[in-house]
C-alpha positions as CSV (number, residue, x, y, z in Angstrom):
1,M,0.0,0.0,0.0
2,S,1.4,3.4,-0.9
3,A,2.4,5.8,1.8
4,H,-0.1,8.3,0.5
5,L,-3.0,5.9,0.8
6,G,-1.7,4.3,4.0
7,A,-1.7,7.7,5.7
8,R,-5.4,8.0,5.1
9,V,-6.7,4.5,5.5
10,R,-6.6,3.0,8.9
11,G,-6.9,-0.8,9.2
12,V,-9.0,-2.7,11.6
13,M,-7.5,-6.1,12.5
14,P,-10.0,-9.0,11.9
15,P,-10.3,-11.8,14.4
16,A,-8.2,-14.9,13.8
17,V,-9.7,-17.4,11.3
18,P,-8.2,-20.7,10.3
19,V,-6.9,-20.7,6.7
20,N,-6.3,-23.5,4.3
21,H,-3.5,-21.8,2.4
22,P,-0.7,-19.3,3.2
23,V,-1.1,-15.7,2.1
24,S,1.1,-15.2,-0.9
25,A,1.8,-12.8,-3.7
26,S,-1.1,-14.3,-5.6
27,T,-3.6,-13.9,-2.8
28,Q,-6.6,-11.8,-3.8
29,L,-7.4,-9.0,-1.4
30,C,-11.0,-7.7,-0.7
31,I,-11.7,-4.9,1.7
32,S,-14.4,-2.8,3.2
33,L,-14.6,0.9,3.8
34,A,-16.8,2.3,6.6
35,A,-16.8,5.2,9.0
36,R,-17.0,2.6,11.9
37,P,-15.7,-0.7,10.6
38,G,-17.2,-3.8,12.2
39,N,-16.3,-7.5,12.2
40,F,-19.3,-9.2,10.6
41,G,-18.2,-8.9,7.0
42,T,-14.6,-9.7,7.8
43,R,-15.5,-12.9,9.6
44,F,-18.2,-13.9,7.1
45,H,-15.9,-13.6,4.1
46,N,-12.8,-15.0,5.6
47,F,-14.8,-18.0,7.0
48,L,-16.0,-18.8,3.5
49,Y,-12.6,-18.3,1.9
50,A,-11.2,-20.9,4.3
51,E,-14.2,-23.2,4.0
52,L,-14.0,-23.2,0.2
53,N,-10.2,-23.1,0.1
54,L,-10.1,-19.9,-1.9
55,N,-6.9,-17.8,-2.1
56,Y,-8.5,-14.6,-0.8
57,V,-8.3,-12.5,2.3
58,Y,-10.7,-9.8,3.6
59,K,-9.7,-6.8,5.6
60,A,-11.8,-3.9,7.0
61,F,-10.7,-0.3,6.8
62,T,-11.9,3.3,7.4
63,T,-10.7,6.4,5.5
64,T,-10.8,10.1,5.5
65,D,-9.9,10.3,1.8
66,L,-12.4,8.3,-0.2
67,P,-11.0,9.3,-3.7
68,S,-7.5,8.1,-2.7
69,A,-8.9,4.9,-1.2
70,I,-10.9,4.0,-4.3
71,G,-7.9,4.9,-6.4
72,G,-5.9,2.5,-4.3
73,V,-8.4,-0.3,-5.0
74,R,-7.8,0.3,-8.7
75,A,-4.0,0.8,-8.5
76,L,-3.3,-2.1,-6.2
77,G,-5.5,-4.6,-7.9
78,I,-7.7,-5.0,-4.9
79,R,-10.4,-7.4,-6.1
80,G,-13.4,-6.1,-4.2
81,C,-14.5,-3.3,-1.9
82,A,-17.6,-3.2,0.3
83,V,-18.8,0.4,0.9
84,S,-20.7,1.5,3.9
85,M,-22.0,4.8,5.2
86,P,-21.1,7.6,4.7
87,F,-19.4,6.7,1.4
88,K,-22.2,5.1,-0.6
89,E,-23.3,8.1,-2.7
90,A,-19.8,9.7,-3.0
91,C,-18.5,6.4,-4.6
92,V,-20.8,6.8,-7.7
93,A,-18.5,9.4,-9.3
94,L,-15.3,7.4,-8.6
95,V,-16.1,4.2,-10.5
96,D,-16.2,3.3,-14.2
97,E,-19.4,1.5,-14.5
98,L,-22.7,1.2,-12.6
99,D,-24.7,-2.0,-12.4
100,A,-28.4,-1.5,-12.7
101,S,-28.7,-2.2,-8.9
102,A,-26.6,0.9,-8.2
103,A,-27.8,3.0,-11.0
104,A,-31.4,2.7,-9.9
105,I,-30.6,4.1,-6.5
106,G,-27.6,6.4,-7.0
107,S,-25.9,4.6,-4.2
108,V,-23.0,2.0,-4.1
109,N,-22.2,-0.6,-1.5
110,T,-19.9,-2.9,-3.6
111,V,-17.1,-2.2,-6.0
112,V,-15.6,-5.0,-8.1
113,N,-12.2,-4.5,-9.8
114,T,-11.7,-6.4,-13.0
115,L,-8.3,-5.6,-14.5
116,G,-8.5,-2.0,-13.4
117,V,-12.1,-1.4,-14.4
118,L,-14.3,-0.6,-11.3
119,R,-17.9,-1.7,-11.6
120,A,-20.3,-0.7,-8.8
121,Y,-23.3,-2.6,-7.4
122,N,-25.7,-2.3,-4.6
123,T,-26.2,-5.6,-2.9
124,D,-28.5,-4.0,-0.3
125,Y,-31.0,-3.5,-3.1
126,L,-30.4,-7.1,-4.4
127,A,-30.8,-8.5,-0.9
128,V,-34.0,-6.7,-0.2
129,Q,-35.5,-7.8,-3.5
130,Q,-34.6,-11.4,-2.8
131,L,-36.1,-11.3,0.7
132,I,-39.3,-9.7,-0.6
133,A,-39.7,-12.7,-2.8
134,E,-38.5,-15.3,-0.3
135,H,-40.9,-14.1,2.4
136,G,-43.8,-13.7,0.0
137,L,-44.5,-10.0,0.8
138,N,-47.5,-9.0,-1.2
139,P,-46.9,-6.0,-3.5
140,Q,-50.6,-5.0,-3.1
141,W,-49.9,-4.1,0.5
142,R,-49.6,-0.5,1.5
143,V,-46.1,0.3,2.8
144,A,-44.8,2.7,5.4
145,L,-41.0,3.1,5.3
146,R,-39.3,5.1,8.0
147,G,-36.0,6.6,6.9
148,S,-34.5,8.7,4.1
149,G,-30.7,7.9,3.9
150,G,-28.7,5.7,1.5
151,M,-30.0,2.4,2.9
152,A,-33.6,3.7,2.9
153,R,-33.1,4.6,-0.8
154,A,-32.0,1.0,-1.5
155,V,-34.9,-0.5,0.3
156,A,-37.5,1.9,-1.1
157,C,-36.4,1.4,-4.6
158,A,-36.3,-2.4,-4.2
159,L,-39.9,-2.2,-2.9
160,R,-40.9,0.0,-5.8
161,D,-39.3,-2.3,-8.4
162,A,-40.9,-5.3,-6.8
163,G,-44.3,-3.7,-7.5
164,F,-45.2,-2.0,-4.3
165,A,-47.0,1.0,-5.7
166,R,-48.7,2.4,-2.6
167,G,-46.1,3.7,-0.1
168,T,-45.4,6.4,2.4
169,I,-41.9,7.6,3.3
170,V,-41.8,8.8,6.9
171,A,-38.7,10.9,7.6
172,R,-37.5,13.6,10.0
173,S,-35.7,15.3,7.1
174,E,-38.4,16.8,4.9
175,T,-36.0,17.5,2.1
176,A,-34.5,14.0,1.9
177,G,-37.8,12.3,2.7
178,R,-39.8,14.2,0.0
179,A,-37.0,13.5,-2.6
180,L,-37.1,9.8,-1.9
181,A,-40.9,9.8,-1.9
182,E,-40.9,11.5,-5.3
183,Q,-38.3,9.1,-6.7
184,C,-40.4,6.1,-5.8
185,G,-43.8,7.6,-6.5
186,Y,-44.8,7.5,-2.8
187,S,-46.3,10.0,-0.4
188,F,-44.5,11.7,2.4
189,K,-45.1,12.2,6.1
190,S,-42.8,13.9,8.6
191,D,-44.1,11.9,11.6
192,P,-44.9,8.2,12.2
193,E,-48.3,8.8,13.7
194,D,-51.7,7.6,12.2
195,L,-50.2,5.3,9.7
196,D,-52.4,3.0,7.6
197,A,-49.9,0.3,6.3
198,E,-49.9,-3.4,5.9
199,L,-46.1,-3.5,5.7
200,L,-43.9,-1.5,8.1
201,V,-40.3,-1.0,7.2
202,N,-37.7,0.6,9.5
203,V,-34.5,1.9,7.9
204,T,-33.4,4.2,10.7
205,P,-31.0,3.5,13.7
206,I,-34.0,3.3,16.0
207,G,-33.6,0.1,18.0
208,M,-29.9,-0.3,17.2
209,V,-27.8,-1.6,20.1
210,G,-25.6,1.2,21.6
211,G,-27.6,4.0,20.0
212,P,-29.5,6.7,21.8
213,E,-32.8,5.1,20.7
214,S,-31.9,1.5,21.3
215,N,-34.9,0.7,23.4
216,D,-37.4,2.6,21.2
217,L,-40.0,1.4,18.7
218,A,-39.7,2.7,15.2
219,F,-43.5,2.5,14.8
220,A,-46.3,2.9,17.3
221,P,-48.0,-0.2,18.8
222,D,-51.3,0.5,17.0
223,A,-49.4,0.6,13.6
224,I,-47.8,-2.7,14.4
225,A,-51.2,-4.2,15.4
226,S,-52.8,-3.2,12.1
227,A,-49.9,-4.3,9.9
228,R,-49.5,-7.7,8.3
229,A,-45.7,-7.7,8.3
230,V,-42.8,-5.8,9.8
231,F,-39.3,-5.5,8.2
232,D,-36.6,-4.0,10.3
233,V,-33.2,-3.4,8.5
234,V,-31.4,-2.9,11.8
235,A,-29.0,-5.8,12.2
236,R,-27.8,-5.3,15.7
237,P,-29.6,-6.8,17.5
238,A,-31.5,-9.0,15.1
239,E,-34.3,-9.0,17.7
240,T,-34.9,-5.3,17.8
241,P,-37.7,-3.8,20.0
242,L,-39.7,-3.5,16.8
243,I,-39.2,-7.2,15.8
244,V,-39.9,-8.4,19.3
245,A,-43.2,-6.4,19.4
246,A,-44.1,-7.7,15.9
247,R,-43.5,-11.3,16.9
248,Q,-45.6,-10.8,20.1
249,A,-48.4,-9.4,17.9
250,G,-48.2,-12.5,15.7
251,K,-46.9,-10.6,12.6
252,Q,-44.7,-11.8,9.8
253,V,-41.2,-10.4,10.3
254,V,-38.0,-9.9,8.2
255,T,-34.9,-9.0,10.2
256,G,-31.9,-6.9,9.5
257,A,-29.7,-9.9,10.2
258,E,-31.2,-11.5,7.1
259,V,-30.4,-8.4,5.1
260,S,-26.8,-8.4,6.3
261,V,-26.2,-12.0,5.5
262,R,-27.8,-11.8,2.1
263,Q,-26.0,-8.7,0.9
264,A,-22.7,-10.1,2.1
265,L,-23.3,-13.3,0.3
266,E,-24.0,-11.4,-3.0
267,Q,-20.8,-9.5,-2.5
268,F,-18.9,-12.8,-1.9
269,V,-20.3,-14.2,-5.2
270,L,-19.4,-11.0,-7.1
271,Y,-15.8,-11.1,-5.8
272,T,-15.1,-14.8,-6.2
273,G,-17.6,-16.2,-8.8
274,V,-18.4,-18.9,-6.3
275,R,-21.8,-19.4,-4.7
276,P,-21.6,-21.3,-1.4
277,S,-24.2,-23.8,-0.3
278,A,-26.9,-22.8,2.1
279,G,-25.2,-24.7,4.9
280,Q,-21.9,-23.0,4.3
281,V,-23.6,-19.6,4.3
282,Q,-25.4,-20.4,7.6
283,A,-22.2,-21.5,9.2
284,A,-20.4,-18.4,8.1
285,A,-23.3,-16.2,9.3
286,D,-23.3,-18.0,12.7
287,W,-19.5,-17.6,13.1
288,A,-19.7,-13.9,12.0
289,A,-22.5,-13.2,14.4
290,E,-20.4,-14.2,17.4
291,S,-18.4,-11.0,16.9
292,L,-21.6,-9.0,17.5
293,G,-22.1,-10.2,21.1
């Protein structure tokens, strides 16, 4: 790594993982870039590399200089780069090609380097589309989605493209919320009260462990009671207060842990060209989840 890039990118050591091969000059490197790097992706990918005997290694980083970091991905032949907040939108201008999954949203969470050509994807979008189908969520349902950031855009666009035509974006930021609502053909509300929705979707930090609203519900109990299904994108904990309340009310649920695993799996496939078995994915997810406590 160049001194210029190394001065701006700070590595986060992954936990130990057994490997089936020594790291060598031919080892393919994949990385992640996030404001607050975590261990889930590092453990998930490295577990599968070892399980499938692939000559790859995965390393988490943070950066204060995104253009130089993405330039380093290209210059150093780094095979793949996962992109988390706050870098998802800024990455769009730094890559060569946008997959439809990223172009539909204007947000990137995965960059694949093929001989110096950087192609960007959004596997959050892909994961949500897959989970909509897998859980049989009915596109005739009315949707209320709380949030207006980059992940909210991925989820809202995935819902729109899956045929959910009746939706409401609920957001504190009127500017961002109205823009997302207009992009998807949905209505806008600034508060989560008096919602009439059959599918509730939380794409805010409400309920996230360690956050200021970790014990709060993203939607009121009466909204949960009248809904058919609840989808919480918060991954830590998987059983958020919203998911717990929805289960207690007998509602169908989709958890943020499911999104995390599915989007990481699609990244793994893009980087390696290999799709692990369902059992291998579950083992990797279980091992990775140990780092979350």
